[in-house]
DRENPA-3360 file (N, C-alpha, C; in nm, 2 decimals, always signed):
BEGIN
1 = MTKPSERG = +5.59/-0.93/+11.08/+5.67/-0.82/+11.06/+5.67/-0.77/+10.94 ~ +5.66/-0.63/+10.91/+5.69/-0.59/+10.77/+5.81/-0.58/+10.73 ~ +5.84/-0.58/+10.62/+5.96/-0.58/+10.54/+6.00/-0.43/+10.52 ~ +6.14/-0.38/+10.52/+6.17/-0.22/+10.49/+6.10/-0.19/+10.36 ~ +6.11/-0.28/+10.25/+6.06/-0.22/+10.14/+5.91/-0.20/+10.14 ~ +5.83/-0.26/+10.21/+5.69/-0.24/+10.23/+5.66/-0.13/+10.31 ~ +5.74/-0.09/+10.40/+5.70/+0.03/+10.48/+5.76/+0.15/+10.39 ~ +5.86/+0.13/+10.31/+5.89/+0.25/+10.24/+5.80/+0.28/+10.13;
9 = SATTVILA = +5.72/+0.19/+10.08/+5.64/+0.22/+9.98/+5.50/+0.26/+10.04 ~ +5.46/+0.23/+10.15/+5.34/+0.26/+10.22/+5.36/+0.42/+10.27 ~ +5.49/+0.44/+10.30/+5.54/+0.58/+10.35/+5.53/+0.66/+10.22 ~ +5.55/+0.63/+10.11/+5.57/+0.70/+9.99/+5.42/+0.74/+9.94 ~ +5.32/+0.64/+9.97/+5.20/+0.66/+9.92/+5.11/+0.75/+10.00 ~ +5.16/+0.75/+10.14/+5.09/+0.82/+10.24/+5.14/+0.96/+10.20 ~ +5.27/+0.98/+10.19/+5.33/+1.13/+10.15/+5.26/+1.18/+10.04 ~ +5.24/+1.11/+9.94/+5.18/+1.15/+9.81/+5.03/+1.18/+9.83;
17 = VIIMIGVA = +4.95/+1.11/+9.91/+4.83/+1.14/+9.95/+4.81/+1.29/+10.00 ~ +4.91/+1.31/+10.11/+4.91/+1.43/+10.18/+4.94/+1.54/+10.10 ~ +5.04/+1.53/+10.01/+5.09/+1.63/+9.93/+4.96/+1.67/+9.83 ~ +4.89/+1.58/+9.77/+4.77/+1.59/+9.68/+4.66/+1.67/+9.75 ~ +4.65/+1.64/+9.89/+4.54/+1.69/+9.96/+4.58/+1.85/+9.98 ~ +4.71/+1.86/+10.02/+4.77/+2.00/+10.02/+4.75/+2.09/+9.90 ~ +4.77/+2.04/+9.79/+4.75/+2.11/+9.66/+4.62/+2.14/+9.62 ~ +4.53/+2.04/+9.66/+4.37/+2.06/+9.63/+4.33/+2.18/+9.74;
25 = IAVYFLIP = +4.35/+2.18/+9.85/+4.34/+2.27/+9.94/+4.39/+2.41/+9.90 ~ +4.51/+2.41/+9.86/+4.57/+2.55/+9.80/+4.49/+2.59/+9.68 ~ +4.46/+2.51/+9.60/+4.36/+2.55/+9.48/+4.23/+2.59/+9.51 ~ +4.18/+2.55/+9.60/+4.05/+2.57/+9.66/+4.05/+2.73/+9.71 ~ +4.16/+2.75/+9.77/+4.16/+2.86/+9.86/+4.20/+2.99/+9.77 ~ +4.29/+2.95/+9.67/+4.34/+3.05/+9.57/+4.30/+3.08/+9.47 ~ +4.21/+3.01/+9.40/+4.13/+3.04/+9.29/+4.00/+3.08/+9.33 ~ +3.95/+3.18/+9.28/+3.84/+3.26/+9.33/+3.71/+3.16/+9.26;
33 = HRITDISV = +3.60/+3.16/+9.36/+3.49/+3.09/+9.32/+3.39/+3.17/+9.21 ~ +3.40/+3.28/+9.26/+3.33/+3.38/+9.16/+3.43/+3.46/+9.06 ~ +3.38/+3.48/+8.94/+3.48/+3.52/+8.84/+3.46/+3.68/+8.88 ~ +3.37/+3.73/+8.91/+3.33/+3.87/+8.94/+3.26/+3.90/+9.08 ~ +3.29/+4.02/+9.13/+3.19/+4.06/+9.24/+3.10/+4.17/+9.17 ~ +2.98/+4.14/+9.19/+2.88/+4.25/+9.14/+2.80/+4.32/+9.23 ~ +2.80/+4.43/+9.25/+2.72/+4.52/+9.33/+2.63/+4.62/+9.27 ~ +2.53/+4.64/+9.32/+2.41/+4.75/+9.27/+2.42/+4.86/+9.40;
41 = SKVDLFAP = +2.46/+4.98/+9.35/+2.46/+5.08/+9.44/+2.32/+5.14/+9.46 ~ +2.25/+5.15/+9.33/+2.13/+5.21/+9.35/+2.05/+5.19/+9.21 ~ +1.91/+5.19/+9.22/+1.84/+5.17/+9.10/+1.74/+5.30/+9.08 ~ +1.74/+5.37/+8.97/+1.68/+5.47/+8.93/+1.55/+5.41/+8.86 ~ +1.43/+5.48/+8.89/+1.33/+5.45/+8.80/+1.26/+5.56/+8.70 ~ +1.21/+5.55/+8.59/+1.17/+5.64/+8.51/+1.04/+5.56/+8.43 ~ +0.93/+5.62/+8.49/+0.81/+5.57/+8.42/+0.73/+5.66/+8.34 ~ +0.74/+5.67/+8.21/+0.67/+5.77/+8.15/+0.54/+5.70/+8.10;
49 = HTEFTASQ = +0.46/+5.78/+8.11/+0.31/+5.77/+8.06/+0.31/+5.84/+7.92 ~ +0.27/+5.75/+7.83/+0.27/+5.81/+7.69/+0.12/+5.80/+7.63 ~ +0.07/+5.91/+7.55/-0.06/+5.90/+7.51/-0.06/+5.92/+7.36 ~ -0.12/+5.83/+7.27/-0.12/+5.85/+7.15/-0.25/+5.88/+7.08 ~ -0.28/+6.01/+7.03/-0.40/+6.06/+6.99/-0.41/+6.03/+6.84 ~ -0.29/+6.02/+6.77/-0.34/+6.02/+6.62/-0.30/+5.88/+6.58 ~ -0.35/+5.82/+6.46/-0.32/+5.69/+6.41/-0.18/+5.69/+6.39 ~ -0.13/+5.55/+6.37/+0.02/+5.53/+6.31/+0.05/+5.59/+6.18;
57 = GSESMHVL = +0.15/+5.67/+6.17/+0.19/+5.71/+6.03/+0.10/+5.83/+6.01 ~ +0.03/+5.88/+6.08/-0.06/+6.02/+6.05/-0.08/+6.11/+6.16 ~ +0.00/+6.23/+6.16/-0.01/+6.30/+6.27/-0.14/+6.38/+6.29 ~ -0.21/+6.40/+6.19/-0.34/+6.49/+6.19/-0.46/+6.40/+6.21 ~ -0.46/+6.28/+6.15/-0.57/+6.21/+6.16/-0.62/+6.15/+6.28 ~ -0.73/+6.14/+6.33/-0.79/+6.10/+6.45/-0.93/+6.02/+6.41 ~ -0.95/+5.90/+6.46/-1.06/+5.83/+6.43/-1.17/+5.87/+6.53 ~ -1.28/+5.92/+6.48/-1.38/+5.96/+6.57/-1.44/+5.85/+6.66;
65 = GQAPQTED = -1.48/+5.88/+6.78/-1.52/+5.80/+6.86/-1.42/+5.69/+6.93 ~ -1.29/+5.69/+6.90/-1.19/+5.59/+6.93/-1.11/+5.69/+7.04 ~ -1.11/+5.62/+7.16/-1.02/+5.68/+7.26/-0.88/+5.68/+7.22 ~ -0.78/+5.78/+7.29/-0.65/+5.75/+7.27/-0.58/+5.65/+7.33 ~ -0.48/+5.59/+7.26/-0.41/+5.49/+7.33/-0.31/+5.53/+7.42 ~ -0.31/+5.45/+7.52/-0.19/+5.49/+7.61/-0.10/+5.39/+7.64 ~ +0.02/+5.43/+7.70/+0.13/+5.32/+7.73/+0.21/+5.37/+7.85 ~ +0.20/+5.27/+7.95/+0.30/+5.28/+8.05/+0.40/+5.18/+8.07;
73 = DLYVVAHI = +0.52/+5.24/+8.05/+0.66/+5.17/+8.04/+0.74/+5.20/+8.16 ~ +0.83/+5.10/+8.21/+0.91/+5.14/+8.33/+1.05/+5.11/+8.28 ~ +1.14/+5.21/+8.29/+1.28/+5.21/+8.26/+1.34/+5.20/+8.39 ~ +1.42/+5.08/+8.44/+1.50/+5.08/+8.53/+1.63/+5.09/+8.50 ~ +1.69/+5.20/+8.57/+1.84/+5.23/+8.55/+1.92/+5.16/+8.67 ~ +1.99/+5.05/+8.65/+2.08/+4.99/+8.76/+2.22/+5.04/+8.75 ~ +2.26/+5.11/+8.87/+2.40/+5.15/+8.88/+2.49/+5.05/+8.94 ~ +2.57/+4.99/+8.87/+2.64/+4.85/+8.91/+2.80/+4.89/+8.91;
81 = SLKDKLRQ = +2.86/+4.81/+8.98/+3.02/+4.79/+8.99/+3.05/+4.64/+8.98 ~ +3.13/+4.62/+8.89/+3.18/+4.48/+8.86/+3.31/+4.49/+8.89 ~ +3.36/+4.37/+8.95/+3.50/+4.38/+9.00/+3.57/+4.24/+8.94 ~ +3.67/+4.24/+8.86/+3.72/+4.13/+8.79/+3.80/+4.05/+8.89 ~ +3.79/+3.96/+8.94/+3.83/+3.87/+9.04/+3.95/+3.76/+8.98 ~ +3.92/+3.74/+8.85/+4.01/+3.64/+8.78/+4.15/+3.70/+8.74 ~ +4.14/+3.83/+8.74/+4.27/+3.91/+8.71/+4.31/+3.87/+8.56 ~ +4.21/+3.87/+8.48/+4.25/+3.83/+8.35/+4.13/+3.91/+8.25;
89 = RMFIAGWS = +4.17/+3.95/+8.13/+4.07/+4.03/+8.04/+3.93/+3.97/+8.04 ~ +3.83/+4.03/+8.05/+3.70/+3.97/+8.05/+3.60/+4.07/+7.98 ~ +3.52/+4.03/+7.91/+3.42/+4.14/+7.84/+3.28/+4.11/+7.87 ~ +3.21/+4.22/+7.88/+3.07/+4.20/+7.89/+3.01/+4.16/+7.76 ~ +2.93/+4.05/+7.78/+2.85/+4.02/+7.65/+2.69/+4.03/+7.66 ~ +2.67/+4.11/+7.75/+2.51/+4.15/+7.76/+2.46/+4.12/+7.90 ~ +2.33/+4.16/+7.91/+2.28/+4.16/+8.02/+2.12/+4.14/+8.01 ~ +2.05/+4.10/+8.12/+1.91/+4.06/+8.14/+1.86/+4.08/+8.27;
97 = ATVTFADG = +1.73/+4.11/+8.28/+1.68/+4.11/+8.41/+1.54/+4.04/+8.41 ~ +1.50/+3.99/+8.52/+1.37/+3.94/+8.55/+1.31/+3.99/+8.66 ~ +1.18/+4.02/+8.67/+1.13/+4.07/+8.81/+1.00/+3.97/+8.81 ~ +0.98/+3.94/+8.95/+0.88/+3.85/+8.99/+0.78/+3.96/+9.06 ~ +0.66/+3.98/+9.02/+0.56/+4.07/+9.07/+0.50/+4.01/+9.20 ~ +0.41/+4.10/+9.27/+0.34/+4.06/+9.40/+0.24/+3.94/+9.36 ~ +0.19/+3.93/+9.24/+0.10/+3.82/+9.21/+0.17/+3.70/+9.16 ~ +0.29/+3.69/+9.15/+0.37/+3.56/+9.13/+0.42/+3.56/+8.98;
105 = TTEDSTLV = +0.36/+3.67/+8.89/+0.38/+3.65/+8.75/+0.54/+3.71/+8.73 ~ +0.60/+3.68/+8.63/+0.74/+3.71/+8.61/+0.73/+3.80/+8.46 ~ +0.82/+3.88/+8.45/+0.85/+3.95/+8.31/+1.02/+3.96/+8.30 ~ +1.04/+3.95/+8.18/+1.18/+3.97/+8.14/+1.20/+4.12/+8.09 ~ +1.30/+4.16/+8.11/+1.33/+4.32/+8.06/+1.35/+4.31/+7.90 ~ +1.34/+4.41/+7.85/+1.40/+4.42/+7.70/+1.53/+4.53/+7.73 ~ +1.62/+4.46/+7.64/+1.75/+4.51/+7.66/+1.76/+4.66/+7.60 ~ +1.82/+4.76/+7.67/+1.83/+4.91/+7.61/+1.99/+4.92/+7.60;
113 = ARSELPRL = +2.03/+4.90/+7.45/+2.17/+4.90/+7.43/+2.21/+5.04/+7.45 ~ +2.35/+5.06/+7.48/+2.42/+5.18/+7.50/+2.39/+5.27/+7.35 ~ +2.39/+5.21/+7.24/+2.37/+5.27/+7.10/+2.23/+5.34/+7.09 ~ +2.13/+5.27/+7.18/+2.01/+5.31/+7.15/+1.98/+5.43/+7.26 ~ +2.06/+5.46/+7.34/+2.04/+5.58/+7.44/+2.03/+5.71/+7.40 ~ +2.11/+5.75/+7.29/+2.08/+5.89/+7.24/+1.95/+5.91/+7.20 ~ +1.90/+5.80/+7.11/+1.75/+5.82/+7.07/+1.65/+5.82/+7.17 ~ +1.68/+5.74/+7.26/+1.57/+5.73/+7.39/+1.59/+5.88/+7.46;
121 = EQIFPQIA = +1.69/+5.94/+7.48/+1.73/+6.06/+7.55/+1.65/+6.17/+7.47 ~ +1.65/+6.16/+7.32/+1.57/+6.25/+7.25/+1.43/+6.27/+7.29 ~ +1.36/+6.13/+7.30/+1.24/+6.12/+7.32/+1.20/+6.16/+7.48 ~ +1.28/+6.10/+7.57/+1.26/+6.12/+7.70/+1.39/+6.19/+7.76 ~ +1.40/+6.33/+7.76/+1.53/+6.40/+7.82/+1.57/+6.37/+7.96 ~ +1.46/+6.33/+8.04/+1.48/+6.31/+8.16/+1.58/+6.19/+8.21 ~ +1.58/+6.10/+8.12/+1.67/+5.99/+8.15/+1.82/+6.00/+8.12 ~ +1.84/+6.09/+8.06/+1.98/+6.12/+8.01/+2.06/+6.15/+8.15;
129 = SLATQPLG = +1.99/+6.21/+8.28/+2.07/+6.22/+8.39/+2.07/+6.09/+8.47 ~ +1.98/+6.01/+8.45/+1.99/+5.89/+8.52/+2.09/+5.79/+8.45 ~ +2.09/+5.77/+8.33/+2.19/+5.68/+8.28/+2.33/+5.73/+8.25 ~ +2.39/+5.75/+8.37/+2.54/+5.81/+8.36/+2.64/+5.68/+8.34 ~ +2.74/+5.71/+8.28/+2.84/+5.60/+8.24/+2.78/+5.47/+8.20 ~ +2.70/+5.48/+8.08/+2.63/+5.32/+8.04/+2.73/+5.25/+8.01 ~ +2.71/+5.12/+8.05/+2.79/+5.01/+8.00/+2.75/+4.94/+7.87 ~ +2.81/+4.90/+7.78/+2.78/+4.83/+7.66/+2.83/+4.70/+7.64;
137 = DGDELPPG = +2.77/+4.64/+7.55/+2.80/+4.50/+7.51/+2.95/+4.51/+7.45 ~ +3.03/+4.43/+7.48/+3.17/+4.44/+7.45/+3.28/+4.53/+7.54 ~ +3.23/+4.59/+7.65/+3.30/+4.67/+7.73/+3.40/+4.56/+7.82 ~ +3.54/+4.62/+7.82/+3.63/+4.53/+7.91/+3.63/+4.55/+8.06 ~ +3.64/+4.46/+8.13/+3.65/+4.48/+8.26/+3.80/+4.46/+8.30 ~ +3.86/+4.56/+8.33/+4.00/+4.58/+8.36/+4.05/+4.47/+8.44 ~ +4.17/+4.39/+8.41/+4.19/+4.27/+8.51/+4.24/+4.31/+8.63 ~ +4.17/+4.25/+8.73/+4.18/+4.29/+8.88/+4.14/+4.41/+8.93;
145 = QTKSGSVV = +4.04/+4.47/+8.84/+4.01/+4.61/+8.88/+3.84/+4.61/+8.88 ~ +3.79/+4.73/+8.93/+3.66/+4.75/+8.92/+3.60/+4.85/+8.81 ~ +3.49/+4.81/+8.75/+3.43/+4.89/+8.65/+3.29/+4.94/+8.69 ~ +3.27/+5.06/+8.69/+3.14/+5.11/+8.73/+3.06/+5.17/+8.62 ~ +2.93/+5.16/+8.62/+2.85/+5.22/+8.51/+2.69/+5.20/+8.53 ~ +2.61/+5.21/+8.45/+2.47/+5.19/+8.45/+2.42/+5.12/+8.35 ~ +2.33/+5.03/+8.36/+2.26/+4.96/+8.25/+2.11/+4.99/+8.26 ~ +2.06/+5.01/+8.15/+1.90/+5.06/+8.12/+1.83/+4.93/+8.08;
153 = LLFPNTTE = +1.72/+4.90/+8.16/+1.64/+4.78/+8.14/+1.49/+4.86/+8.11 ~ +1.42/+4.79/+8.02/+1.28/+4.83/+7.98/+1.19/+4.73/+8.02 ~ +1.10/+4.75/+8.11/+0.98/+4.67/+8.15/+0.86/+4.71/+8.09 ~ +0.81/+4.68/+7.96/+0.69/+4.74/+7.89/+0.58/+4.69/+7.97 ~ +0.48/+4.81/+7.95/+0.35/+4.79/+8.01/+0.36/+4.78/+8.18 ~ +0.45/+4.82/+8.26/+0.47/+4.80/+8.40/+0.48/+4.93/+8.45 ~ +0.41/+4.96/+8.55/+0.41/+5.09/+8.64/+0.51/+5.08/+8.75 ~ +0.55/+5.21/+8.79/+0.65/+5.22/+8.91/+0.59/+5.15/+9.04;
161 = DKWKKKRS = +0.45/+5.17/+9.05/+0.38/+5.11/+9.17/+0.39/+4.96/+9.16 ~ +0.38/+4.90/+9.06/+0.40/+4.78/+9.03/+0.54/+4.71/+9.06 ~ +0.64/+4.80/+9.02/+0.77/+4.77/+9.04/+0.81/+4.78/+9.19 ~ +0.74/+4.87/+9.26/+0.78/+4.89/+9.41/+0.71/+4.78/+9.48 ~ +0.61/+4.70/+9.43/+0.55/+4.60/+9.52/+0.59/+4.47/+9.47 ~ +0.69/+4.46/+9.40/+0.75/+4.33/+9.35/+0.79/+4.25/+9.46 ~ +0.80/+4.11/+9.41/+0.87/+4.01/+9.52/+1.02/+4.01/+9.52 ~ +1.07/+4.02/+9.38/+1.21/+4.01/+9.36/+1.22/+4.05/+9.22;
169 = AVLTIDIH = +1.37/+4.09/+9.20/+1.42/+4.13/+9.06/+1.58/+4.09/+9.05 ~ +1.60/+4.04/+8.95/+1.75/+3.99/+8.94/+1.80/+4.04/+8.81 ~ +1.93/+4.08/+8.81/+2.01/+4.13/+8.72/+2.11/+4.04/+8.67 ~ +2.11/+3.98/+8.55/+2.23/+3.87/+8.50/+2.31/+3.95/+8.40 ~ +2.45/+3.95/+8.44/+2.54/+4.00/+8.34/+2.59/+3.89/+8.28 ~ +2.61/+3.88/+8.14/+2.67/+3.80/+8.07/+2.82/+3.83/+8.06 ~ +2.93/+3.74/+8.09/+3.05/+3.76/+8.06/+3.12/+3.65/+7.94 ~ +3.15/+3.74/+7.85/+3.22/+3.64/+7.73/+3.29/+3.52/+7.78;
177 = EHVSQTVN = +3.26/+3.41/+7.73/+3.33/+3.29/+7.77/+3.36/+3.23/+7.91 ~ +3.27/+3.31/+8.00/+3.26/+3.27/+8.14/+3.10/+3.25/+8.16 ~ +3.09/+3.19/+8.28/+2.96/+3.17/+8.35/+2.88/+3.32/+8.37 ~ +2.75/+3.32/+8.34/+2.68/+3.45/+8.37/+2.69/+3.48/+8.52 ~ +2.68/+3.61/+8.57/+2.68/+3.66/+8.71/+2.55/+3.72/+8.73 ~ +2.49/+3.68/+8.86/+2.36/+3.73/+8.89/+2.36/+3.82/+9.01 ~ +2.28/+3.91/+9.02/+2.28/+3.99/+9.15/+2.14/+4.04/+9.15 ~ +2.09/+4.06/+9.27/+1.96/+4.10/+9.32/+1.94/+4.26/+9.27;
185 = LP = +1.82/+4.31/+9.24/+1.81/+4.44/+9.21/+1.72/+4.47/+9.34 ~ +1.75/+4.62/+9.40/+1.65/+4.65/+9.52/+1.52/+4.71/+9.45;
% end
């Protein structure tokens, strides 16, 4: 037969274990597992074909017998929404993207910063209508709210056809002092 003091300590231990399990379950369900919800509403593509007929640094000089140089680049404008699920101030610290093409090769994007967009729009005026509300490094995500905008990604020497035949593409948003968040690009 157990003594009353042994039953009291066993009951206390069992009660403490039940309370700890309850707290762990509450923490699991109340604290979000993802710090943000990221969604991509659409992706716009701009694929300029550029032809260089003059030598670098000289507008009027052309080397006889040399074919003009061409360049095909692909600008991918991703229109995204980020919802702050932690309900605290967070800041965008940058972004990147990686595409896996049909042949299995991968390519990382070159970042086009918001500060570089005016110059890019001078060169290619068509991109101005695609890059609406550009997001930038250091932008704040309002606590518990959603921020929408676009990010411009450059894939050098890539064509629109090659992009459309891709296996997959992912966009990674870096959040200052938090784990980076990734979303698939259509």
